[in-house]
N, C-alpha and C positions, 0 to 999 in steps of 0.2 A: 504494500500500500504506500503510495507516494505521500510524503509529508505535506501537511497543510501549509500553504504559503501564508505567512502572518498578515501581509497586506490584503490578500483575498479574504481572510477571515475577518479582519477589521472592517473592510468594505461591506462584507455580508452582515455583520452585526449592526452597522449603521443603517443598512438597507432594511433589515428586519425591524428595527425600532421605528424607522420612518414609515414602513408599510403598516405596522401595527397602528400607528397614529392616523394615517390616512384612511385605513380601512374602517376604523371606528368613526372618524369624522365624516367621510364622504362615501363610505361603503364601496370604495374602489381602490385598486392597487394600480397606480399609473405606470405606463410604459417608461416614462422618464426615470423611474426608480428601478425597474427590473432590468431593462436593457443595458444600462451602464454597468450594473453589478455583474451581469453575465459577461460582457466584453472585457471588463477589468480582470475577472478571474481567468478567462481564457488567455488573455495576453500575458498575465503574470506567470502562469504555468508554462506557457510556450517559451517565455524569456528564460526561465530557470532551467527547464528540462527538455527544451526542444519539442520534437514531434511526440515524444512519450508524454510530456506534460500537456501538450495540446490534446492528445487523445484522452488522457485522464480527465481533463476538464470537460471536454465535449461528451464523453461517455456519461459523466455525472449530469450534465445538462439534459441529454437525451432521456436518461432514466427518469429524471425529475419530471419532465414533460409527459412521458408515457404513463407514469404512475397516476397522474390526476386527469389526463385527457378524457378517459371514459366517463368520469363523473361530470366533467364539463359538458361533454356531448349529450348527457342526459338532461342538461339544463339545471343541474343542482348547484353548480359552482361557476364562478366567473373566470374569464380567461386570465385576469390578473393573478388569481390564486395559482393557476397552472404555471404561469411564467415565473412567479415567485419561487415555486418549488424547483423549477428549472435553474434559477439563480442559486438556490441552495446547493443543488447538485453540481453546478459549475464551480462553485467555491470549495465544496467539501469533497468532491469526487464521489464515485459510485458506492464505494464501501461505507463511508460515513453517511452518505445520503440514505441508505437503507435504514440505519438506526435512527437518523433524524426523522425519517418518514414514520417509523413506528412511534416515536415520541410525539410526533404531530397527530397521529391517529388517536393516541391516548388522550392528548390535550383536547382534540376535537370531540371525543366521546364525553369527556367531562363537561366541556362547554355546552354540548347539545343537551346533556342530561340536566344541567342547571337551567337552561332555557325552557325545557319541557316542564320541569317542576315549577319554575317561576310562573309560567303562563297557564298552568293547569288550574290554578286557583285553589284547588284542593286535591287531595289524593283520590277522592271519589271520582272527580272529573277525569283525572289521569287514568285510573283503572277503567272507567267507562270507555274512554277513547281507545285504549289498548285492546279491550274486549271487542269493540266494534271493528277495529282494523283486523284482528285475528279472525273474527267471524266472516268478514268479507273475503279474506284470503281463502278460508276453508270452503265457502260457498262457491266462489268463482273458480277456485283451483288453479289460478295462475296469478303470479304477482304482476302488478301494474305499477309503473313508475311515473306518476304525474310530474309534470314540469314544476319546478319550484316557483311559487308565486306568492308575493308578499300579501295578497288579499286573503289567501287561504291560511296563512300563518299569522300568529300574533306578532311575530318578529322573525326576521330572516337570520339564519346562521351565516355569519361572515367568517369564512374559513381562513382568511388571512390572519386572523387573531390566533387560531390554532396553529397555523404554520409557524408564526413568529414565536409563540410561547413554547411550543414543542421543540423547535430547533434551538432556541436559546437555552432551554433546559438541558438538551443533549450536549450542546457546546460547553456549558458550565460543568456538567458532569465529567466530560472528557478532559477538560482543563484540570479539574480537581484530581482526576486519576493520573494525570501526567501524559495522557496519550496525544494531546494537542497542546502546543505551546501557545500561551496567551499572547495576543498581540500587544505591543506597547503603544499606548495612546499618548 
């Protein structure tokens, strides 16, 4: 596994914090945030390790995009979230991206659970909704994936929040373990 470039890691951390703020404020992760992060990581790895570094970063980028693209195609997630995960992959490489993605999935699950409980109003409403969904699935015998729509939900899950918190938690954990060198600010 190629060592993580400290400047790529620093750029990623800045981008993640910025994406967290913009996703909370405007519910979008802009291209002006994701594209420079991706290009910085690719250029830094290419500069340090030539074609091998370029391949390392591009593999991470591709894997990051592939992991979230199906969810985006179902209409559940925005393209900015997909590009942000691509930026994570470009900066961390494919090996670290897998663990960052798992951390993101855990953070997303916790985030979604909090939203569901918060909006249910009561556990009775939550249980009733879960029963209704299960009953529909059993009667129809095929899952249907409706497109995400803010009208049908009390509030929308902004997955950029989960990507940022999950990835930052993973980075902190790996820095603590000594597997990634902390960038100097």
